N, C-alpha and C positions, 0 to 999 in steps of 0.2 A: 860167499854166494856167487862170486864171479864165474861166469860161463856155465853155471849149473842149469840144468833143465829139469823141470818137474812135470808130472802129469797135470797138476792143478796148482794155482796160486789163489789163496783166499785173502782178501784185503779186509781186515777188521776182525775183532775177536769178541763181538757182542753175541747175543743169542742166535742170530741168523748165520753169522760167520762161523761160530763154533759148531753149530749143527751141520753146516755144509762140510767143514773140515773133518769133523768126527766121522760123518757118514762115509766120505770118500776114503779116509785113512783106514777105517774099519774094513772096507772092501778091498784093501790092498793097494790103493793108488798112492803114488809118491806125492805128498801134499806139503806145500809151504804156506804157512799162515803168517801174515805180517800185521803187527799191531803197533800203533804209534805211542801208546801209553807205556808207562813204566812196567806195567803188568796188566793182563786182561782184567777189566773192572776198575782200574785205577782212576778212570775219568767218570765213573758212575757211583756217586756216593748215595744216590737216592734209593728209596724203596720202590717196589713194583709188584705187580700181580703176575704170578706164574700159572699158566693153564696146563694142567697135568697131561692132558691127552696128547698134546703136540710133542712133549718131551718123552712121553712113554713110548711113542712110536720109534724113537731113536735109542733111548736108554731105558729099557723096561723096568730095571731095578733101581732107578735113580733115587727113590725114597730111602734107600738103605744108608746113603751117606751124603746126600745133597744138603746144603745149609738152608733149610726151610724154616720160616718163622712160625706162621700159624695157618691152619687150613680154614677156609672160609665156610661158615655155616649160615651166615645171614647177610642178605643184600638189602640195603635201604636206598630209596630214591626220593630225594627231597626237592621241592620247588620252594625257593626262598623269596620272601620280600624282605624289607629292612628289619623286621622285628619278629618274624614268625616263619613257619614252614608248613606246607601241606605235603604229605608224603605217603609212601607205601613201603612196607617191609615184606620180605620173604625169608622165612627161617624154617629150615627143615632138618630133622634128625637124620634124614637120609644122607645129608652132606657131612654127617658126623661119623659115618661108617667108611672104613677103608675099602677100596682105594679112594682117597680124597680127590675132589675135582679141581679145586683152586687153592693156591697158597699165596701168602705174602712172602716176599723175599727182600733181601738187601742186595742190590745189584753188584756191589763191589765183591761181596763174598761169593755170590752165586756164579758170576762170570769167571772168577778165579778157580772155583771148583770145576766148572764145565771145561775150562781150558786144561786142567789136569787130565781130564778124561780124553781130550783131544790128543794130548801128548802120549798118553798111555796107548792110544790106538795107533800111534806111529807117525803122526804128523810132526813136522819141524816147525817150531814157533820161534819167531824173532820179534822181540819187543823193542821199544824206544827207537823205532824206525818208521819214517814217513815215506809213503809211496808218493813221489812227486808227479809222476805221469805214467801213462800206459805206453808201452812200446808197440808201435804199429808198423805193419808191413802192408802198405796200402790201406785197405779197409779192415784188415785182419789184425786182431790183437794177439801179440806173440809173447807178451811178458810185461814186466814193470821196471821202472827206474826208481831206485830208492836214494835217500839222502845220505849215502855213505860210500866210501871208496869201493869201486868195483861193484856198484849197486845195481847193475843190470842183471835181471833174472828172467829166465824164459820158462814158458809152460805151454801145454797144449790148450789150456783154457784158464781164464782168469775170472774169478767170481768176486764181484764188488759187494761188500757188506760193510761199507765204511760210513754209514749213517746218513741222516737226512741232509746235512749240509756238506756232503761230499762234493768235491770239485772235479774228481777224476773223470766221471762220465761226461760232465759238461765240457771239460777241456778236450776230451777225445771226440766231441761232437755227437755223442749218443743221444743227448737231449739238450734242451735249452736251459735258460736260467730258471731257478726255482722261483715261483710266483708267491708273493706275500699272502695272497688269498688262499693258498693251499697249505699253509703252515701255521701251526699254533705255537705261541711262546708260553711255556709253562714254568712256573716257579714252585719249588717244593721246600718244605722243611721237615726234618726229622726231630721230633720232640721226645726226649727220653723221660720215662717215669717207671716206677716199680711195676712188675708184672701184676701183682695183686690189685693195684689201683686200676689198671686197664681192665682187668676181668670184672671188677665191681661195677665200673662205669658203663660197660657195654654188655653186662649180664652174660658173661661167657666164662667157660672153664679153661683150665690149662690147655694150651695149643689150639683152642678155638679162636676164630677171628671174625671180624665184621668189616664190611665195606660200605661206605656211604658215598653216593654220588649226588651232586647238587647242581642245580641251575637256577637262574633267576636274577634278581636285581643286583646281586653281588658283583656281576660283571658289567654293570652300568650300561646296559644296552649293547655291549659287544657280544659277538658269538663266542661262547665259552662255557666252561663248567668248572666246578670245584670238586674236590674229593678228599676223603679222610678214610684211612684204614689202619688196622691194628697190626703191629709187629709184636714180637715177643716181649720186649721191654721198651717199646717206643711206639709213637704214632707218626704216620706219614700224612701230611696235610699239604694241599696245594691248590692252585687255580691256574687255568690256562685260557687264553683268548687268541683269536686269529691275529696273526702279525699284521695283516692288512688293516685291521681296526686300530691298532696302536699307531700304525704309520699314517693313516688318513687324518687323524686328529691328535696332534701333539699335546693338546690340552687335556686329553683324557688322563685318568689316574694311572700312574706307573704300575707295572706288574707287581712289584714288591708291596706297594700300597694296597692293591687289591687283596693280596694275601693277608695283610694286617687287618683289613676290613672284614674278611671272612673269619679270621680268628676271634674277632670281637663280637661276632654275631651272637645274639642271646641264646641261640640253639647250639652253637658250637663252643663258646667260651667255657661252659661247665665241663665239657668233655676233655678239654685240653689243659685245664687249669693246673698249674704247678709243673707243667712239662718243661724240661730244660732243652732249649734249642742248641744242638751241637753241629748240625749239618744243614747247609742251605745250597740250593743249586737252581740254575735256570737252564732250560734246554728246549730245543725245537722238536716239534712232533708233526709228522706229515699227516694232515687231515683233509686233503683235497678229495680223497675218495677215488672212485672208479675212473672218473674223467681225468684225474691227475696222474694216473699210473703211466709212466713212460714206456717206451719199448724196452723190454727186459732181457733181450737176447740178441746176439748178432754173431759176426765172424770171430769166434774164439772168446766170447765173453757172455756172462750172465749177470743180472742184478738181483739181489735179494734184500729182504728186510726193509728197514726204513729208507734205504737208498732207492728202493722202488716205490715208495709211498704206500707200503702195505700196512695200513692201520685202519681198523674199523672204528671210526670215531663214534658212531651211533651206540655202540655197545662198549666203548672204551677197551677194545681188544687190540693188543699189539704183539706181545711176546709169542702168542700162538701162531699169528700170521708170520712172524719173523722166523720161527723155528720150522714152520711148514714150508715156507718158500726156500729156506736153506736146504732142507731135506730133499725137496723136489728137484732143485738145481743139481744137487749132488747125485741123486739117482739118475738124472739125465746124463751126467758126465760118466758115471759108472757104466751105464748101458752102452753108451757110445764107445767107450774104451773096450768093453767086452766084445762088441761087434766089430772092432777094428775100424770104426768109422772116424774120419777126421772131424774136428770140432768146428765144422762150418755152420753157418746160420741155418742151413737146411736140416742139419742134424740136431742143433740146439733148439729148434722150433718145438721139439718134444717137451721142453720145459714149459713153454707157454701153453701147450695143449694140456699138460698135467695141471697147471694152474687153473685153467678154465674149467677143468673137470672137478676141481676141489672146492671146498667151502670158501676158500679165500676170495676168488673172483666172483663166485655166486653171491656171497654176502655183500661184497663191494658193489656189485651190479644192482642188487636189491635196493640199496640206499644211495644210488647214483645221483639222485636229485636233491638229497638232503642238504649238502653244503650250500647249493644255490638258494634253496628255500630259506634257510636260516640267515644267510647274508642279506636277503631281501626283506626279512621280517623281524626287525628288532623288537616288535611287540611281544614276541614269545619270551623275551628276556626282561621285559619291563612291565607292560600292561597286564598280561595274563597272570604272572605270579601275584601281582597286587590284587587282581580281581578274585583269584582263587582263595587267597588268604581272607579277603573281606567276606567272601561267600561262606567260608567255613566258620568264621567268627560270628557272622549273623545267624547261621543255623544252629550253632552250639551254645549261643548265649540264651539263657532262660530269663526272659524279661516280661512275660505276660502277653507278648505279641503272638498271635496265632501263626502257625506254620505256613498257611496259604499266603498270608501277607508277606512273610519272610521270603517265600519263593518268588513272589512278584517283585520284591525289592532286589533280590539277587539277579533275576532276569533283566530288570531295568538297568542295573549297573553295567551288565555286559553289553546291553543294547546301546546304552549311552556312550560307552567307551569305544565300541567298534562298529556300531550300526549293524543292521541285519546283513547287508552286503559284505561287510568286513568279516563278520563271524562265519558266514557261509564260505567265503573265500579262503579264510584261514583254515577252516576244517578241510576244505578240498586240497589245499596245499599240503597239509600234513598227511592226508590220505594218499596223495600222489607220492610223497617222499617215503612213506613206510609201506607202500603196497607190495 
């Protein structure tokens, strides 16, 4: 690599980095991609959700050979107390008709496949290599320094796609320390079981899938959610809470214990019974939202994916934002190269303009107040799940009590728990957060 210069260097080979590298290489740019893992995906054993639209814009025929698990035909949202749940389902046969909208994937397999496409497009990939720091000429980024002999490599632009806990941008002074209140710590397991068992338990056929998203008392008052979804011959189950909640109270239940609690919940245990746990991981997810997104471009550099905090926690969307930001950054570099413009901040501002005009920033802006509201309102994870469960049980129990009396009992329980002012205030907070 010594003394070589590329049109672009991409640091990281996850969805955002692969998208950026593929798009630029496909357009004829000389691209170097650096990955610290043994191979792309080697650090990602967990399952994930793939949103087809974002990938389709880059590789229209990806369905022909991508390692996809199941296409999602049903979405469930559950609010849990300790022994029950109140929830809603949406299942549509429209989602059972190609082209399918969402898939479950195994990241190790998918990232490896995506990387093969990047190399086919002409990018040079170097693995088992850590970028130690960015090379700076004053305020301008001119390349990277790697942990190998002759490891200084130069480029017109460097795209950082190295994940939420990257230190490169911080060391270069592009943004400050990552705040614990903007990051969730999630733990996941993959439980293997026969395909036919999964299909029977979730009422699905071959290649069909289900996603369950959960909130409630399982996170013990911390801001967080649980999730369960179907792969081909396994289930991915996990729970995540804000790192600041774990940090503020060391006596709280540990993350792995929260996952065990979720697995033992009466509504979850029958779905995962007999599953053989073969993979476990813990990882950070940027969930600070709109206000936590740092500056994402500058003199000779751009930031994409988790490195820029691009996750829509309200809808649990991540891979689509990662791939979209990677594509938009790449298109910015391609346009600048075609126009013969230097990769100065003035030129790369087009990346931020493209972001602002996309669903990425529009959605993050829509939910900009949600992280603060949830941090300030633990009752949404404790009191309300219990009240909702009690209300449902009261209404659905047939015991000779008239329905009007039951309604008064339900209303009284809400008023007793939160008072009128609290109820109105909580409703207003949610309205503001989702408006």
